[in-house]
PyMOL Python script that loads the backbone (N, CA, C, O; Angstrom):
from pymol import cmd

cmd.read_pdbstr("""\
ATOM      1  N   MET A   1      18.013   0.446 -57.733  1.00  0.00           N
ATOM      2  CA  MET A   1      16.642   0.943 -57.576  1.00  0.00           C
ATOM      3  C   MET A   1      16.526   1.702 -56.266  1.00  0.00           C
ATOM      4  O   MET A   1      15.452   2.250 -56.510  1.00  0.00           O
ATOM      5  N   GLY A   2      16.748   1.995 -55.441  1.00  0.00           N
ATOM      6  CA  GLY A   2      16.573   2.740 -54.222  1.00  0.00           C
ATOM      7  C   GLY A   2      15.590   2.126 -53.226  1.00  0.00           C
ATOM      8  O   GLY A   2      15.190   0.970 -53.357  1.00  0.00           O
ATOM      9  N   ALA A   3      15.241   2.866 -52.303  1.00  0.00           N
ATOM     10  CA  ALA A   3      14.364   2.379 -51.235  1.00  0.00           C
ATOM     11  C   ALA A   3      12.912   2.635 -51.604  1.00  0.00           C
ATOM     12  O   ALA A   3      12.293   3.593 -51.141  1.00  0.00           O
ATOM     13  N   LEU A   4      12.384   1.757 -52.449  1.00  0.00           N
ATOM     14  CA  LEU A   4      10.984   1.883 -52.842  1.00  0.00           C
ATOM     15  C   LEU A   4      10.215   0.688 -52.318  1.00  0.00           C
ATOM     16  O   LEU A   4      10.740  -0.425 -52.319  1.00  0.00           O
ATOM     17  N   PRO A   5       8.975   0.890 -51.867  1.00  0.00           N
ATOM     18  CA  PRO A   5       8.188  -0.242 -51.379  1.00  0.00           C
ATOM     19  C   PRO A   5       7.785  -1.170 -52.519  1.00  0.00           C
ATOM     20  O   PRO A   5       7.519  -0.724 -53.636  1.00  0.00           O
ATOM     21  N   LYS A   6       7.744  -2.446 -52.225  1.00  0.00           N
ATOM     22  CA  LYS A   6       7.361  -3.408 -53.252  1.00  0.00           C
ATOM     23  C   LYS A   6       5.864  -3.361 -53.523  1.00  0.00           C
ATOM     24  O   LYS A   6       5.425  -3.545 -54.658  1.00  0.00           O
ATOM     25  N   ARG A   7       5.075  -3.110 -52.465  1.00  0.00           N
ATOM     26  CA  ARG A   7       3.622  -3.010 -52.596  1.00  0.00           C
ATOM     27  C   ARG A   7       3.126  -1.777 -51.856  1.00  0.00           C
ATOM     28  O   ARG A   7       3.771  -1.287 -50.929  1.00  0.00           O
ATOM     29  N   LYS A   8       1.980  -1.291 -52.278  1.00  0.00           N
ATOM     30  CA  LYS A   8       1.373  -0.133 -51.616  1.00  0.00           C
ATOM     31  C   LYS A   8       0.917  -0.528 -50.216  1.00  0.00           C
ATOM     32  O   LYS A   8       0.305  -1.579 -50.026  1.00  0.00           O
ATOM     33  N   ILE A   9       1.218   0.315 -49.247  1.00  0.00           N
ATOM     34  CA  ILE A   9       0.765   0.083 -47.881  1.00  0.00           C
ATOM     35  C   ILE A   9      -0.621   0.696 -47.740  1.00  0.00           C
ATOM     36  O   ILE A   9      -0.818   1.873 -48.043  1.00  0.00           O
ATOM     37  N   SER A  10      -1.572  -0.097 -47.285  1.00  0.00           N
ATOM     38  CA  SER A  10      -2.952   0.376 -47.193  1.00  0.00           C
ATOM     39  C   SER A  10      -3.076   1.483 -46.149  1.00  0.00           C
ATOM     40  O   SER A  10      -2.230   1.619 -45.264  1.00  0.00           O
ATOM     41  N   LYS A  11      -4.139   2.266 -46.267  1.00  0.00           N
ATOM     42  CA  LYS A  11      -4.366   3.370 -45.329  1.00  0.00           C
ATOM     43  C   LYS A  11      -4.561   2.847 -43.911  1.00  0.00           C
ATOM     44  O   LYS A  11      -4.108   3.472 -42.951  1.00  0.00           O
ATOM     45  N   ALA A  12      -5.230   1.707 -43.773  1.00  0.00           N
ATOM     46  CA  ALA A  12      -5.469   1.144 -42.445  1.00  0.00           C
ATOM     47  C   ALA A  12      -4.164   0.727 -41.782  1.00  0.00           C
ATOM     48  O   ALA A  12      -3.946   1.006 -40.603  1.00  0.00           O
ATOM     49  N   ARG A  13      -3.293   0.055 -42.538  1.00  0.00           N
ATOM     50  CA  ARG A  13      -2.011  -0.382 -41.981  1.00  0.00           C
ATOM     51  C   ARG A  13      -1.141   0.817 -41.629  1.00  0.00           C
ATOM     52  O   ARG A  13      -0.494   0.834 -40.582  1.00  0.00           O
ATOM     53  N   ARG A  14      -1.125   1.812 -42.497  1.00  0.00           N
ATOM     54  CA  ARG A  14      -0.341   3.024 -42.249  1.00  0.00           C
ATOM     55  C   ARG A  14      -0.841   3.747 -40.994  1.00  0.00           C
ATOM     56  O   ARG A  14      -0.045   4.194 -40.169  1.00  0.00           O
ATOM     57  N   ASP A  15      -2.159   3.855 -40.860  1.00  0.00           N
ATOM     58  CA  ASP A  15      -2.727   4.572 -39.719  1.00  0.00           C
ATOM     59  C   ASP A  15      -2.559   3.810 -38.418  1.00  0.00           C
ATOM     60  O   ASP A  15      -2.395   4.418 -37.361  1.00  0.00           O
ATOM     61  N   ARG A  16      -2.597   2.473 -38.482  1.00  0.00           N
ATOM     62  CA  ARG A  16      -2.346   1.692 -37.274  1.00  0.00           C
ATOM     63  C   ARG A  16      -0.926   1.904 -36.771  1.00  0.00           C
ATOM     64  O   ARG A  16      -0.696   1.955 -35.563  1.00  0.00           O
ATOM     65  N   ARG A  17       0.015   2.027 -37.678  1.00  0.00           N
ATOM     66  CA  ARG A  17       1.397   2.277 -37.282  1.00  0.00           C
ATOM     67  C   ARG A  17       1.536   3.653 -36.653  1.00  0.00           C
ATOM     68  O   ARG A  17       2.344   3.836 -35.742  1.00  0.00           O
ATOM     69  N   ARG A  18       0.770   4.615 -37.121  1.00  0.00           N
ATOM     70  CA  ARG A  18       0.883   5.990 -36.633  1.00  0.00           C
ATOM     71  C   ARG A  18       0.085   6.269 -35.368  1.00  0.00           C
ATOM     72  O   ARG A  18       0.154   7.382 -34.847  1.00  0.00           O
ATOM     73  N   THR A  19      -0.664   5.311 -34.856  1.00  0.00           N
ATOM     74  CA  THR A  19      -1.476   5.570 -33.669  1.00  0.00           C
ATOM     75  C   THR A  19      -0.623   5.918 -32.466  1.00  0.00           C
ATOM     76  O   THR A  19      -1.069   6.669 -31.600  1.00  0.00           O
ATOM     77  N   HIS A  20       0.590   5.397 -32.387  1.00  0.00           N
ATOM     78  CA  HIS A  20       1.442   5.644 -31.229  1.00  0.00           C
ATOM     79  C   HIS A  20       2.152   6.984 -31.308  1.00  0.00           C
ATOM     80  O   HIS A  20       2.776   7.406 -30.333  1.00  0.00           O
ATOM     81  N   ASP A  21       2.073   7.656 -32.434  1.00  0.00           N
ATOM     82  CA  ASP A  21       2.748   8.946 -32.566  1.00  0.00           C
ATOM     83  C   ASP A  21       2.107  10.023 -31.705  1.00  0.00           C
ATOM     84  O   ASP A  21       2.775  10.979 -31.312  1.00  0.00           O
ATOM     85  N   SER A  22       0.825   9.883 -31.408  1.00  0.00           N
ATOM     86  CA  SER A  22       0.119  10.927 -30.682  1.00  0.00           C
ATOM     87  C   SER A  22      -0.025  10.620 -29.192  1.00  0.00           C
ATOM     88  O   SER A  22      -0.832  11.249 -28.508  1.00  0.00           O
ATOM     89  N   LEU A  23       0.747   9.661 -28.684  1.00  0.00           N
ATOM     90  CA  LEU A  23       0.667   9.348 -27.259  1.00  0.00           C
ATOM     91  C   LEU A  23       1.170  10.523 -26.440  1.00  0.00           C
ATOM     92  O   LEU A  23       2.119  11.205 -26.829  1.00  0.00           O
ATOM     93  N   ARG A  24       0.539  10.750 -25.325  1.00  0.00           N
ATOM     94  CA  ARG A  24       0.963  11.856 -24.468  1.00  0.00           C
ATOM     95  C   ARG A  24       1.856  11.331 -23.343  1.00  0.00           C
ATOM     96  O   ARG A  24       1.962  10.124 -23.126  1.00  0.00           O
ATOM     97  N   LYS A  25       2.481  12.242 -22.648  1.00  0.00           N
ATOM     98  CA  LYS A  25       3.342  11.851 -21.528  1.00  0.00           C
ATOM     99  C   LYS A  25       2.501  11.269 -20.401  1.00  0.00           C
ATOM    100  O   LYS A  25       1.323  11.600 -20.263  1.00  0.00           O
ATOM    101  N   THR A  26       3.105  10.407 -19.602  1.00  0.00           N
ATOM    102  CA  THR A  26       2.380   9.828 -18.477  1.00  0.00           C
ATOM    103  C   THR A  26       2.144  10.889 -17.424  1.00  0.00           C
ATOM    104  O   THR A  26       3.009  11.723 -17.153  1.00  0.00           O
ATOM    105  N   GLN A  27       0.977  10.847 -16.845  1.00  0.00           N
ATOM    106  CA  GLN A  27       0.615  11.793 -15.798  1.00  0.00           C
ATOM    107  C   GLN A  27       1.101  11.258 -14.455  1.00  0.00           C
ATOM    108  O   GLN A  27       0.700  10.170 -14.041  1.00  0.00           O
ATOM    109  N   LEU A  28       1.943  11.998 -13.784  1.00  0.00           N
ATOM    110  CA  LEU A  28       2.436  11.601 -12.474  1.00  0.00           C
ATOM    111  C   LEU A  28       1.496  12.141 -11.408  1.00  0.00           C
ATOM    112  O   LEU A  28       0.910  13.209 -11.584  1.00  0.00           O
ATOM    113  N   PHE A  29       1.347  11.422 -10.310  1.00  0.00           N
ATOM    114  CA  PHE A  29       0.550  11.905  -9.203  1.00  0.00           C
ATOM    115  C   PHE A  29       1.309  11.683  -7.912  1.00  0.00           C
ATOM    116  O   PHE A  29       2.199  10.836  -7.834  1.00  0.00           O
ATOM    117  N   SER A  30       0.952  12.448  -6.911  1.00  0.00           N
ATOM    118  CA  SER A  30       1.700  12.370  -5.658  1.00  0.00           C
ATOM    119  C   SER A  30       1.202  11.194  -4.829  1.00  0.00           C
ATOM    120  O   SER A  30       0.001  10.939  -4.747  1.00  0.00           O
ATOM    121  N   CYS A  31       2.122  10.500  -4.232  1.00  0.00           N
ATOM    122  CA  CYS A  31       1.827   9.345  -3.392  1.00  0.00           C
ATOM    123  C   CYS A  31       1.738   9.809  -1.945  1.00  0.00           C
ATOM    124  O   CYS A  31       2.638  10.492  -1.457  1.00  0.00           O
ATOM    125  N   ALA A  32       0.667   9.447  -1.260  1.00  0.00           N
ATOM    126  CA  ALA A  32       0.482   9.867   0.125  1.00  0.00           C
ATOM    127  C   ALA A  32       1.428   9.125   1.070  1.00  0.00           C
ATOM    128  O   ALA A  32       1.813   9.661   2.109  1.00  0.00           O
ATOM    129  N   ASP A  33       1.805   7.890   0.712  1.00  0.00           N
ATOM    130  CA  ASP A  33       2.651   7.084   1.593  1.00  0.00           C
ATOM    131  C   ASP A  33       4.115   7.494   1.542  1.00  0.00           C
ATOM    132  O   ASP A  33       4.777   7.526   2.579  1.00  0.00           O
ATOM    133  N   ALA A  34       4.635   7.808   0.359  1.00  0.00           N
ATOM    134  CA  ALA A  34       6.064   8.047   0.219  1.00  0.00           C
ATOM    135  C   ALA A  34       6.406   9.512  -0.048  1.00  0.00           C
ATOM    136  O   ALA A  34       7.586   9.856  -0.102  1.00  0.00           O
ATOM    137  N   ASP A  35       5.423  10.374  -0.214  1.00  0.00           N
ATOM    138  CA  ASP A  35       5.635  11.810  -0.438  1.00  0.00           C
ATOM    139  C   ASP A  35       6.495  12.101  -1.665  1.00  0.00           C
ATOM    140  O   ASP A  35       7.384  12.952  -1.613  1.00  0.00           O
ATOM    141  N   ASP A  36       6.237  11.407  -2.756  1.00  0.00           N
ATOM    142  CA  ASP A  36       6.906  11.725  -4.010  1.00  0.00           C
ATOM    143  C   ASP A  36       5.975  11.386  -5.165  1.00  0.00           C
ATOM    144  O   ASP A  36       4.843  10.957  -4.941  1.00  0.00           O
ATOM    145  N   LEU A  37       6.433  11.571  -6.383  1.00  0.00           N
ATOM    146  CA  LEU A  37       5.588  11.353  -7.551  1.00  0.00           C
ATOM    147  C   LEU A  37       5.640   9.897  -8.004  1.00  0.00           C
ATOM    148  O   LEU A  37       6.683   9.248  -7.925  1.00  0.00           O
ATOM    149  N   MET A  38       4.497   9.392  -8.481  1.00  0.00           N
ATOM    150  CA  MET A  38       4.385   8.006  -8.931  1.00  0.00           C
ATOM    151  C   MET A  38       3.724   7.957 -10.301  1.00  0.00           C
ATOM    152  O   MET A  38       2.972   8.860 -10.668  1.00  0.00           O
ATOM    153  N   ILE A  39       4.006   6.900 -11.053  1.00  0.00           N
ATOM    154  CA  ILE A  39       3.277   6.610 -12.274  1.00  0.00           C
ATOM    155  C   ILE A  39       2.051   5.796 -11.870  1.00  0.00           C
ATOM    156  O   ILE A  39       2.176   4.877 -11.062  1.00  0.00           O
ATOM    157  N   PRO A  40       0.871   6.106 -12.408  1.00  0.00           N
ATOM    158  CA  PRO A  40      -0.323   5.358 -11.997  1.00  0.00           C
ATOM    159  C   PRO A  40      -0.248   3.876 -12.380  1.00  0.00           C
ATOM    160  O   PRO A  40       0.352   3.523 -13.396  1.00  0.00           O
ATOM    161  N   HIS A  41      -0.852   3.025 -11.572  1.00  0.00           N
ATOM    162  CA  HIS A  41      -0.951   1.585 -11.785  1.00  0.00           C
ATOM    163  C   HIS A  41       0.412   0.892 -11.775  1.00  0.00           C
ATOM    164  O   HIS A  41       0.606  -0.085 -12.499  1.00  0.00           O
ATOM    165  N   ARG A  42       1.344   1.373 -10.980  1.00  0.00           N
ATOM    166  CA  ARG A  42       2.649   0.735 -10.840  1.00  0.00           C
ATOM    167  C   ARG A  42       2.928   0.506  -9.353  1.00  0.00           C
ATOM    168  O   ARG A  42       2.587   1.345  -8.519  1.00  0.00           O
ATOM    169  N   LEU A  43       3.543  -0.619  -9.027  1.00  0.00           N
ATOM    170  CA  LEU A  43       3.934  -0.902  -7.651  1.00  0.00           C
ATOM    171  C   LEU A  43       5.352  -0.435  -7.419  1.00  0.00           C
ATOM    172  O   LEU A  43       6.181  -0.440  -8.329  1.00  0.00           O
ATOM    173  N   ARG A  44       5.623  -0.030  -6.189  1.00  0.00           N
ATOM    174  CA  ARG A  44       6.974   0.369  -5.825  1.00  0.00           C
ATOM    175  C   ARG A  44       7.359  -0.314  -4.534  1.00  0.00           C
ATOM    176  O   ARG A  44       6.504  -0.595  -3.695  1.00  0.00           O
ATOM    177  N   ARG A  45       8.630  -0.580  -4.371  1.00  0.00           N
ATOM    178  CA  ARG A  45       9.092  -1.254  -3.158  1.00  0.00           C
ATOM    179  C   ARG A  45       9.005  -0.361  -1.924  1.00  0.00           C
ATOM    180  O   ARG A  45       8.945  -0.865  -0.803  1.00  0.00           O
ATOM    181  N   ALA A  46       8.998   0.950  -2.115  1.00  0.00           N
ATOM    182  CA  ALA A  46       8.932   1.851  -0.966  1.00  0.00           C
ATOM    183  C   ALA A  46       7.565   1.790  -0.285  1.00  0.00           C
ATOM    184  O   ALA A  46       7.462   2.052   0.914  1.00  0.00           O
ATOM    185  N   VAL A  47       6.524   1.451  -1.029  1.00  0.00           N
ATOM    186  CA  VAL A  47       5.175   1.390  -0.474  1.00  0.00           C
ATOM    187  C   VAL A  47       4.796  -0.074  -0.327  1.00  0.00           C
ATOM    188  O   VAL A  47       4.678  -0.781  -1.328  1.00  0.00           O
ATOM    189  N   THR A  48       4.602  -0.545   0.905  1.00  0.00           N
ATOM    190  CA  THR A  48       4.293  -1.951   1.134  1.00  0.00           C
ATOM    191  C   THR A  48       2.830  -2.170   1.475  1.00  0.00           C
ATOM    192  O   THR A  48       2.386  -3.316   1.550  1.00  0.00           O
ATOM    193  N   THR A  49       2.066  -1.100   1.686  1.00  0.00           N
ATOM    194  CA  THR A  49       0.648  -1.245   1.972  1.00  0.00           C
ATOM    195  C   THR A  49      -0.142  -0.343   1.032  1.00  0.00           C
ATOM    196  O   THR A  49       0.343   0.693   0.576  1.00  0.00           O
ATOM    197  N   LYS A  50      -1.357  -0.762   0.761  1.00  0.00           N
ATOM    198  CA  LYS A  50      -2.254   0.026  -0.075  1.00  0.00           C
ATOM    199  C   LYS A  50      -3.643  -0.084   0.512  1.00  0.00           C
ATOM    200  O   LYS A  50      -4.166  -1.189   0.657  1.00  0.00           O
ATOM    201  N   LYS A  51      -4.250   1.037   0.852  1.00  0.00           N
ATOM    202  CA  LYS A  51      -5.588   1.085   1.449  1.00  0.00           C
ATOM    203  C   LYS A  51      -5.660   0.231   2.717  1.00  0.00           C
ATOM    204  O   LYS A  51      -6.668  -0.427   2.974  1.00  0.00           O
ATOM    205  N   GLY A  52      -4.587   0.247   3.503  1.00  0.00           N
ATOM    206  CA  GLY A  52      -4.572  -0.486   4.754  1.00  0.00           C
ATOM    207  C   GLY A  52      -4.255  -1.968   4.621  1.00  0.00           C
ATOM    208  O   GLY A  52      -4.202  -2.669   5.631  1.00  0.00           O
ATOM    209  N   ARG A  53      -4.045  -2.463   3.416  1.00  0.00           N
ATOM    210  CA  ARG A  53      -3.725  -3.881   3.218  1.00  0.00           C
ATOM    211  C   ARG A  53      -2.256  -4.042   2.838  1.00  0.00           C
ATOM    212  O   ARG A  53      -1.676  -3.185   2.171  1.00  0.00           O
ATOM    213  N   LYS A  54      -1.668  -5.153   3.274  1.00  0.00           N
ATOM    214  CA  LYS A  54      -0.279  -5.442   2.914  1.00  0.00           C
ATOM    215  C   LYS A  54      -0.260  -6.023   1.511  1.00  0.00           C
ATOM    216  O   LYS A  54      -1.015  -6.946   1.203  1.00  0.00           O
ATOM    217  N   MET A  55       0.605  -5.481   0.660  1.00  0.00           N
ATOM    218  CA  MET A  55       0.711  -5.977  -0.715  1.00  0.00           C
ATOM    219  C   MET A  55       1.594  -7.208  -0.733  1.00  0.00           C
ATOM    220  O   MET A  55       2.621  -7.249  -0.055  1.00  0.00           O
ATOM    221  N   LEU A  56       1.206  -8.203  -1.495  1.00  0.00           N
ATOM    222  CA  LEU A  56       1.942  -9.453  -1.575  1.00  0.00           C
ATOM    223  C   LEU A  56       3.130  -9.328  -2.500  1.00  0.00           C
ATOM    224  O   LEU A  56       3.086  -8.566  -3.466  1.00  0.00           O
ATOM    225  N   GLY A  57       4.180 -10.056  -2.224  1.00  0.00           N
ATOM    226  CA  GLY A  57       5.326 -10.119  -3.100  1.00  0.00           C
ATOM    227  C   GLY A  57       6.301  -8.961  -2.951  1.00  0.00           C
ATOM    228  O   GLY A  57       7.237  -8.849  -3.742  1.00  0.00           O
ATOM    229  N   LEU A  58       6.109  -8.105  -1.967  1.00  0.00           N
ATOM    230  CA  LEU A  58       7.007  -6.977  -1.777  1.00  0.00           C
ATOM    231  C   LEU A  58       7.778  -7.110  -0.462  1.00  0.00           C
ATOM    232  O   LEU A  58       8.028  -6.118   0.223  1.00  0.00           O
ATOM    233  N   ASP A  59       8.151  -8.342  -0.118  1.00  0.00           N
ATOM    234  CA  ASP A  59       8.897  -8.571   1.123  1.00  0.00           C
ATOM    235  C   ASP A  59      10.262  -7.901   1.042  1.00  0.00           C
ATOM    236  O   ASP A  59      10.829  -7.745  -0.039  1.00  0.00           O
ATOM    237  N   GLU A  60      10.769  -7.517   2.179  1.00  0.00           N
ATOM    238  CA  GLU A  60      12.092  -6.911   2.239  1.00  0.00           C
ATOM    239  C   GLU A  60      13.131  -7.952   1.853  1.00  0.00           C
ATOM    240  O   GLU A  60      13.157  -9.049   2.411  1.00  0.00           O
ATOM    241  N   ALA A  61      13.966  -7.613   0.918  1.00  0.00           N
ATOM    242  CA  ALA A  61      14.968  -8.582   0.453  1.00  0.00           C
ATOM    243  C   ALA A  61      16.290  -8.379   1.161  1.00  0.00           C
ATOM    244  O   ALA A  61      17.250  -9.103   0.897  1.00  0.00           O
TER     245      ALA A  61
END
""", "prot")
cmd.dss("prot")
cmd.show_as("cartoon", "prot")
cmd.util.cbc("prot")
cmd.orient("prot")
C-alpha cells in the first residue's frame, strides 16, 4: 500500500504544524558593552553588567 495516512488530518492540526514555516530570522542588534551583534533576550559571558547592575551567575570561571 504505500505511504498513505490512516486517517484524515484536520485543517486545525495541519495548520498548527505549519505555523513554524513562516518564522523569520532573528533580528540582531548591536551591544553597547561589547561592540558586536547580539540576539535579543540572551545573556553572554562577555557582558557582566546590564544597566549598571552586576548580573548574577556570570562569575569568571
